[in-house]
C-alpha positions as CSV (number, residue, x, y, z in Angstrom):
1,M,-15.5,-6.7,-7.9
2,L,-13.5,-5.5,-4.9
3,L,-9.8,-5.2,-5.1
4,V,-8.2,-5.2,-1.7
5,D,-4.6,-4.0,-1.2
6,D,-2.5,-3.3,1.9
7,I,-1.0,0.0,1.1
8,L,-1.4,2.7,-1.6
9,D,1.8,4.6,-2.0
10,S,2.9,4.7,-5.7
11,G,-0.4,3.6,-7.2
12,G,1.4,1.0,-9.3
13,T,-0.6,-2.1,-8.1
14,V,-4.0,-0.5,-8.5
15,G,-2.9,1.1,-11.9
16,L,-1.9,-2.3,-13.2
17,V,-4.6,-4.6,-11.7
18,V,-7.8,-2.6,-12.3
19,P,-7.5,-2.5,-16.1
20,V,-6.8,-6.2,-16.1
21,L,-9.9,-7.0,-14.1
22,Q,-11.9,-4.8,-16.4
23,E,-10.5,-6.6,-19.4
24,L,-11.5,-9.9,-17.8
25,G,-15.1,-8.7,-17.7
26,A,-15.5,-7.0,-14.3
27,A,-18.4,-4.6,-14.8
28,D,-17.3,-2.5,-11.9
29,V,-14.1,-2.5,-9.8
30,K,-14.0,-0.9,-6.3
31,V,-10.6,-0.4,-4.6
32,C,-10.1,-0.9,-0.9
33,V,-6.8,-0.1,0.8
34,L,-5.8,-0.5,4.5
35,L,-3.3,2.4,4.3
36,R,-2.9,5.4,1.9
37,K,0.3,7.4,2.2
38,D,0.2,11.2,2.1
39,R,2.0,11.6,-1.2
40,P,1.0,12.9,-4.6
41,S,1.2,9.6,-6.4
42,A,-1.2,8.0,-3.9
43,K,-3.6,10.9,-4.0
44,R,-3.9,10.6,-7.8
45,V,-5.2,7.0,-7.6
46,H,-8.8,6.7,-6.7
47,A,-9.6,4.4,-3.8
48,D,-13.2,3.8,-2.9
49,F,-12.4,2.7,0.7
50,V,-9.4,3.8,2.8
51,G,-8.8,2.4,6.2
52,F,-6.2,5.0,7.4
53,E,-4.4,7.9,5.9
54,I,-0.7,7.8,7.0
55,P,2.3,10.1,6.6
56,D,4.7,9.4,3.8
57,E,7.0,7.2,5.9
58,F,8.1,3.6,5.6
59,V,5.8,1.3,7.7
60,V,6.2,-2.3,8.7
61,G,4.3,-4.9,10.7
62,Y,1.0,-6.8,10.5
63,G,2.1,-8.3,7.2
64,L,4.1,-5.3,5.8
65,D,7.9,-5.9,5.7
66,Y,11.2,-4.4,5.0
67,D,13.6,-6.7,3.2
68,N,11.7,-9.7,4.7
69,F,12.0,-8.4,8.3
70,Y,9.4,-7.0,10.7
71,R,6.4,-8.6,8.9
72,N,5.2,-10.4,12.1
73,L,5.0,-7.3,14.3
74,P,1.6,-7.2,15.9
75,D,1.2,-3.5,15.0
76,I,1.9,-1.2,12.1
77,V,4.8,1.0,13.0
78,T,7.1,3.5,11.3
79,L,10.5,2.1,10.4
80,K,13.3,4.2,11.6
81,S,15.4,5.7,8.8
82,E,18.6,4.4,10.5
83,V,17.4,0.8,9.7
84,T,17.0,1.5,6.0
85,R,20.3,3.3,5.7
86,S,22.2,0.6,7.5
87,T,20.9,-2.2,5.2
88,R,21.7,-0.2,2.0
89,T,25.5,-0.3,2.5
């Protein structure tokens, strides 16, 4: 079975889903991610296929969003920190 995920940053999705797939009878589970962040939590989780290694920054576009914004951008780009700070207040 192949598990495909958009981004590997904390490892939470892979850590939760792989055991469930194994419990449901998958003999083997391979993990494929488009993006893997350069952070310790992402490096601890095994991914069989990685499209791109990226810095530990918030990225949006091409389906990835921030607070339901920027999902439809035609590229994956780094979100400026000013944007995340201004929406937290």
